[in-house]
N, C-alpha and C positions, 0 to 999 in steps of 0.2 A: 674572607671568601664572600662572593657575591650571595645575598639573600636567597636568590632564586637557586643558585647552585646547592646551597644548604638544603632547601626543600626537596629538590629532587634527588639528590644523595641520600637524604632521610627516607625517602621513598624506597629507594633500594634496599637499605638496611630493614625497614619494616618488612617488605616482600620476603627477604631471606629469612628473617626471624619467624615470620607467619608460616612460611613453608617448613622451616626445621621444627617448628612448635607441632604443626600437624603431624609431620612424619613421626617425630619422637611418641606423640599420643597413640598413633596407630600401631607402632612398634610395640609399645607398652601393652596395648589391648591384645597384640598378638601373643605376647609372652603370658599374660595372665589367664589365658583361657586353659580349660581342662586339657590333659595330655592327649586324650583320645580325639579331641578336635583340633589341636594345634596345627596338624598338617593342612587340614582344609583351610584354617585361618590364615596360614602363611600363603596359601596359593591365592586366597582371595586379596590378601593384602599387596602381594608382589605383583600379581598379574590383572588386578582391577582397580584397587583404591588408589595405590601410588601412580600407576599410569594415567588414571583419570586427573588427579591432582596436577601432574606434570602436563597432561593434554591442555588442562585448562589455563595453566600458566603460558604454555607456548602458543596456543590458539589466540589468547588474549593479546600477547605480543605481536603476533603476526597481524591480527586485525588492526590494532593500534598503529603498527607501522604503516599497513596498507592505506589506512584513512588519512595519516600524515602525508603520505606521498601525493594521495589525490587531492588533497586540500591544497597542497604547495603547488602542485603543477597546474591546477585549474584555477587558483586563487580564489578558492571557494570554501569557507569555513564550515560549510554544513555537507560538503561531499564525504561520501563514505561508500563501502560495497553495497550496503543495503539501499540507500537513498539513490544510487545510481543504477540500480537494476542488475548489478553484477551477480548477486548472489541468486537472484530470480532466474537470470538467464542460465546460471550453471544448473540449477534445478530443473528447468524445462530440458536442457540439453541431456541431462542424466535420465530424465523420464522417458525421452525419446529413444535413447540408446538401450534402456532397459526392456522397452516394449518391442522394438524393431530390429536393434543391433546388439542383442545381448553379449556376443562375444566381445565386444568392445569394452565392456565394463569388466572382463577379466583380466586384470593387470593395466587397463587404460583409462581407468575411472578419472583420474585426475586430468588427464588430456581432454576427455570429453567434458568435464566441467570448466576447464580453461577455455575451450573452444566456445562453449555457451555464453561465459561472461564476457569474453571479448567481444562477440558479436553484439552482445547487449550495449556494451559501452561504446563500441564503434558506431553502432546505429544512433545512439544519443549524442555523440560528438558531432557527427555528420548533419543531424537534423538541428543542431543548435550553433553550427559553425558561423553561418552567416549573421548570427547575433553576438558574435564574439565570445562565445561560451558565456553569456551573461548567467550568473548563479541561479537566478529564479528560473529561467528557462532550462537550465541543465537539470536542475532538481525536480522541476516538474515533469520533465521528459523522462527522467529516471523513474518518477513514481508510475507513469502511465506505461512504461515498457515493463516495469515489475509487475504492475497488476495484470497486465496482459499476458505476460509469461506465466504468471501463477495461474491465471485462468485456463490457459492452454494446456499446463501440466496437468489440472484437474480434470479437464476435458478428455485428455488422451487416457488417463487412468479410467475415467467412467465409460468411455467408448470401448474400451476393451474388457468390460465386465469385471473390472477390479474394484474393491472398495475402497473409498477415499480416505478412510480413517488412518491407515498407516501413511499415506502422504502428509497429513497434518502432524503425526508423530515425529517424522523425519525432518519435515520442514521446520519444526519448532527448535531444533537444535539440541541434541543430546550428547552428553560428553561420556557416556558409559563406555568403558573399554574392557576388553578381554586379554589384551597382550601390550608388549611395549613397541612393537613394529610401527604402530601409527605415529607414536611419539617421535622415534627416530626419523621417520619421514618428514615431519614438520621442523625437526631440529635443523637438519642439513638445508632445508629450503629457507629457513630464517637466518642461517649464518650466510648463505649466498646472497640473500637481500641485503643483509647487512654490509657485507663486502662491496657489493654493487653501490649501494649507498655512499660509502666512503669515497669511491671512485668519481661518483657523481655529486660531491658535496658542493663543489663550486657552481656547477650548472644549476643545482636545486637552489641555491642561494640567489642566483640571478634570475631564476624563473619567478621569484616572488615580485620581481618588478614588472612594469608593464613591457608590452611585446616590443616596442621601439627601443627601449633601453636595453633590453636583452639581447637584441640584434646588434645594436651598437657595441656591446661588451664581447662580440665574437661567438655567441652561442647559437648553435644549429638549432633554432627554436622548435620547429615542428619535429624534427628527428628525436631530440631530447625529450620533448613532451610524450611522444608516443612511446619511447623507451620506458620512461618512468611509469606512465600509465599501464603498460605491459606487464612490468614488475609488480605493481600493486594489484592488478588483475590476478596475476599468476599465484600471489600470496592468498588473496582472499579465496579464491576458487579452490586451492588446496584446502584450506579450513573447510569449506562447504562441501568437498567432496569426502572429508572424513567424518564430519560431525553434523552437517546440516547447516541451515541458515542461522546465524548468531548475528542479531543486528544491533547497531548503535555502539558497539564498543569502539569501532573506528571514528565514531563522531565524539564520543565522550573522552576518550584518552587524550587527542590533542588539545581539546578545550580544557580540560584540567590541567594538562601540561603548562599551558599558558598561564593559567590562575595560579600555579606554584611558583611562577616567576621566570620559567624558561623563556629566552627570547631568541638567543643565537640559533643557528641552524644546528651546531652541534649539540646544544643542550636539548633541542626539541627531539633530535634523533636518539638521544639516550633516554629521556625522560618518558617519551609517549609509549614505548614499547613496555616500560616497566609499568606505568599506569595501567595499560590495557591488561597486562598480566595480572596485576593486583585485582582491578576491576571484574575479570571474568572468574578468577579464583574465588573471590568473594561471593560473587553471584551463585557459582555453582555450589559453594558451600552452604549458603542459605537453602537452596534448592533440596540438598541432601538433608539438611536439618529438618525442613519442611516436611519431607517424606516419611520420616519416623520409621515405624516397623511395618507399615503398610505398603512400602515401595515408593519409588519415585513417581509422581504424578504430574509434575509441571516441568516441561523441558526447560533446560537452562537457556536456551534461545528466546523463549518466551519471557522468562524473568528479565534478561537483559532489556528487551522491549518494553517491559513495565516500567523500568528506570529511564530508559531512552526517550520515551515520550515527553514525560515531565522535563527531562534535562532540556530537550530542544526548545520546548516552550520558555524555559528560564533563559535560554540563551539568546532568543530572538530580539528582545529589546536591547541586547548589548552587542549585537553584530553590526559591523559595518561593511556592507557588502553591495550596496546597490548604487554603483556609480554609472551603470548602464542605463539605457532609455527605460523609462517607467512604463509599466503595463497600463498605467492610467493615462497614458498619452492619448491625444485625440484620435479616434479611429479613422482609418482610411475611408473616403466616401465609397457607398456602394448603392446600387440602383435600388430605386423604389417603386413598388407596384403601382402603376397608374390606377388600376382598378381592384383594389385588395379584396374585395368581396367576390370577385370572380376567382382570385387565387384560392381564396378560403374555400369556394365551391369546388374547385379542382382537387384540393386536398381532401374535402370530404369524400369525393367520388373515389379517390384513391384508397381512402380507409375502407369504404364498403367493398371495393374490389379485392382489397388484401384480406378481409374477412371471408369473403366468398372463396378465395383461393385456399385459405386455411382451413376451411369447412370440407372442401369437395376434393381437393388435389393431395395425393399421398402416396406413399410407398406401401406396400403389403407383401405377403409372402411370394405372390406372383408378378411382383413388379410395380411399376407406377399405375396409378388407376385414378380416375375420376368418379368419385362416388355419385350414385342416383339411385332412385327407387328405395328398395329395401335396404341395401347396403348403405346408403345414405342415412337412412333412419337409425340404423344400428350404430354407425359411428358418431351420429349427431350428439348422442348423449354423453360421449367421452370428449369430443373435440370442442364443442361449444363454450363449457366452463372455462377452460384454460385460455382459449381465444379470447373471451369476454374479459377474463383477468388480465391478459396480456394488453389489450387495447386500453382498459382502464387504468393500469398501472402506469403504462407509458405516457398517457395523459397527465397523470398526478406528478410524475417525475419531471416532465417538461414544464409543467406550471411552477413547481418548485424550484427548478433551475432558472426560469425566467424571473421569478421574484428575487432570488438571490443575486443574480447579475445586476438587476436594477437597484436593489437596496444597497450593495456594495460599490456599484459603479466599476464593477471588476468582471472583465469578459471571461474569465477562467473559473469563476465561482460555479459551485454546483454542489448537490447533496454528496456526491461521491469524494470530490476533493476536499470539502470542508469537514469531512469525518462525521457528517451527520448520520449517514445510513449505518455506520458502524456503531454510533452512539444508540442508534435504535436496537441493534442487536444485544448491547449491552442491557438496555431496558427490557429487551425480552428475557434475558437470562435471569434477571432477579425474580420475577414471579415462577419461572422454572425451577429455580432452586429452593424457593420458600414454600411452594405449594405442590401437592400431590399430582393434580390434574388440572391445571389452570385452563380457563375456558378462552376461547378465541377473543373476546371482548377484553379479558384481563391482560392477554398478551398484547393486544392493541393499545391498551392504556400504558402498559410497560414501555412499548416502542415509542409512543408519543412522548413520554415523561423523558426517555433517555434522549430522543432527538431534539426537543426544546431545550433541555439542559446543556447539551454540547453546542447547539447553534447560539444560545443566549451567552454562554461563557466564551465563545469565540468572539463574538461581537463586542462584548463588555472589555474583554481583554484588548481588543483593537482599539476601542475608544480610549481606553485608560493609558495605553502605551503610545498611542498615536501611530498606530499601524497604518501603512499604505496598503494597497492592493497585494503587494509582493509577499509582505510579512503575514498578511491574512491568510494567503495560500499555505505558506510554508507552517504556519500555525495549524491549519487544518490537517496538514500532512502529519505533523507530530500528534494531534489528537487522534486522528485515524490509527496511527500505529500504537497508540496507547490501549485504545478500545480493541483493535484486533488482537493485541496482546492478551488482554483479558479474555477475549474469547477463545484463543488458541489454548490458554492455560486450562480454562474450564472443559473445553472439548477433549484435551488430553487426559483428563481424569477418566474417561471411558465409562461414566455413569450413564444412567438411562437419559439424563437431561442433556448430556453432551452429545447423544446421538440425535436429538431433537435440534440443538443448534448447529450441528454438522449438517443437517438438511437445510436448515435455514441459511446457512453460509454458502451452500452450493446453489442456493436460489432455484429450487427445483419448482416447477408448477404443475406437475403431475397429479392426478386424482384430485382435483379441485371440485368442490361440491357447489351445488346451486346456491345454498346459503351464503357461502364465502363471496360468490359473485353478487348477490344483492347487498351485503355489506360493503363491498368494495365501490358499487355504484352509488349507494346512498352517501359514503364518506365522499366520494368525488363531486356530487351535488352539493353537499354540505359546505365543503371547503373551497369549492370553486366559485359558487354563486355570489358570495361576499366579494371576491375580487373584481366583479363587475363595478362595484362602487368605489374601487380603490385605483381606478385607472389615472386618475389625476396624481395620486401619489407616485405611482409607477413611473408617470412622465416626469415628474419635478426631482424626485430624489436623486437621479443620477447627475443632476445638475450642480449638485453640492448642497451644503447647509446654508452658507448665506443666502443663496438665491431663493432657498425654501422659505427661509425666515422672512424674507422681503416679501413673498407673495402670500404670506400667511398660513403656511403648511405647517401643521402640528408635527413636528420632527418626531420626537420622542413616541408620540401615540402612533404614527404612522408606521414607524420603523417596528415597534412592539407588535402591533397587529400583523403586519407583514411576515415578520419572523415567527410567529406562532403558526400562521396559516402555512408557511413554507415547511416548518418542521412537522407539522401534522400530516401533511401531504406526503412528506419524505417517510414518515414513520409508517403510515398505511401502506404504502407502496412496497417498502422494505420488508413489511411482514409477509408479503407474498412472494417476493422474488430475490430476497437477500440484498446484499449491498453491492455486488459486482455488476454495475451497470453504468454506463456513461451517457445515457439517453438524457439525463437532466442537463448535461451540458453542451451536447451536439445540437439537440432538438432547437433551442432558441437561436443557435448560430445559423442553422440551415434556415429558419424562419427569416432571418435577417438577409441572408444571401438571396432568397427569392423576392425581397423587397417589403417584407412586413416588419417596419420600423416603429410605427406607432403602438403603444402599450397594449390596447384592447386588441387590434389585429395580430400584433405579435404574440400575444397571450394565447389565443384561439389557434393561431397557425403552429405555434409550438407544440400545443397538446395534440393536434392532429397528427404532425409529424412524429411526435413521440409515440403516439398509438400505432402508427404504420411501422415504426422502427421495431417495437415490441412484437407486433404481430409477425414481422419478418424473422425476428429472432427466435420466437417460440416455434414457428414452422420449420426452420432450418434445423433448431434443436432436436425436432422430432424425426426428421428426414435424413440428415447427414449421415449418421451412425446407426441407421435402422438395422437391427431391431432395438438397439439400445437407445435410449432418450436422454440427451444431455440437458442439463439445468438451463432454464430460460436465462436466468442471470448471468451465468458464464459466458453463454453464447452471445448474449447482448454486449458484454466487455469485449469478447474477440472480434465482434464487427466493428465496434465503436473506438477500441483502442487505437488501432493503426491511423484511423482517422484523426484521432486526437493528437497524436505524435506530428502528424503532417500539420495540423492546423498550429500547433506550438511553434514548428519550424517556419511558419509564415509570419510568426509574430503575434498570433490571436488578434489580428485586428479586423475580423470581419464584422 
């Protein structure tokens, strides 16, 4: 027998033995309890423990199968429900239905989730179709759609006066069960999907070839592709509707199946669901083991993400998926400002006008008002700190994005995409967990440490593994997922520190103190002024290492200093508005679109544009859902996310 066949056959035996062993152990526990508690123990065993184990196995198999179908039809080895935004789309659709169409959730929850997931994946495919479904573009579009959908879900909950904590618990993915009904629901869906895959076995094999070869072999390419994608979305959203978001099982199962030696389509179709089932079953077992007598604290979905981030980082050097045009290709020419200082002056005037609007125009109990006189004085003490924070933070994120795009020569690099913002969150969590009442400066030090560590690790990994722009972005997605999983696990504990982190993740800018404004302004000056001396570095680094060496540029020193400055700018900004903002990515793009290409002018223009974007986001966050206030970071991502998806569909060549 083929070695690979032996390995995946052994996996089937191991899974059966593990499940049988767990069942026997739980039955023994039920028999050994005192007679007066035997009835209750049997109820817990039959209606909670065993259904949960079965649900873990079935959901793992379904997600692994869904990931395999998506990877096959898109020819993308890192496609799966989470990376393509399917789970987040289902979550958003369910949030909308719960708030505005609650009757749809009574018996139609799976249909709602399927609709949301299908809309998300259709949006991603339509926006990347012109690039031939390039793997990097598809995954980046999926990440942006996922973040935007997640932000929209949280914004809907907050706008309707609900507390956000339950959203994180559900979004973390919990396998807790109270009956066998959900298990039977997943069983028949998995059987139907398996039967459909047998019918589609030949088309699935052919879809692994290029489009021209598939058409020559008589496959209705587009119809088959959409049918398989729909099947994968149906499986993934069914799991999401029942247990919440469980990420990376759909990524890990096919990858591990290939490592066990499965090569043919039949072997992959059998091995992948088995491995997915074992992975999720083991992850849930560790979650229950860690819970102890105090109850479950870490959602199973967060635990799988903790494993999935490192797995993706490990897979990246081993993936061969970049036959499409590179993101590092020469950008298309764009107009240059003939008088850049006039452009800068215009942007400065726009910043001043935006500040004036934010301070005087607003909604109140009696409708829209332009504050003046005594009313203006009363409102100023509340409005000016958060407006000042918004413009300062926007400038810092834009500067950080400008630096990252120059250092990496990557038009899609930014603090959000490279995981630096969420790294700051992990840095903030450390003093929160270790100290009773950490000061703002202690939290800032933690945020800086987390940001610098993540960015340094990312770039060191890039240099060591010879990563191009594409793999650097994907490793950033993996690092961001890992850091987000850590934060989700801490938030799910429900401790006082969890509530502080929850406020940070939501990016709220309410109740800002003047002391915080001064701290942010001082940090901006301290970190941005040295950049004036580095404009030559920013001009030469995108040209590549050989040219930099020939011109006498200290490559390592310049990169190191710029990395530290960029990470510190991100850390300070993230401390105030959280990780959900794409301002660091789009501000440099907008600066180039209006003709500011030189490093010095581009940096200043990006900072001014970033300030305007954040002022606008903060003002809309206060006004749109009045009297409720949406977090600044969430609203910034809602504004920027759709633009980024459009930008990606154009090839990110601005």
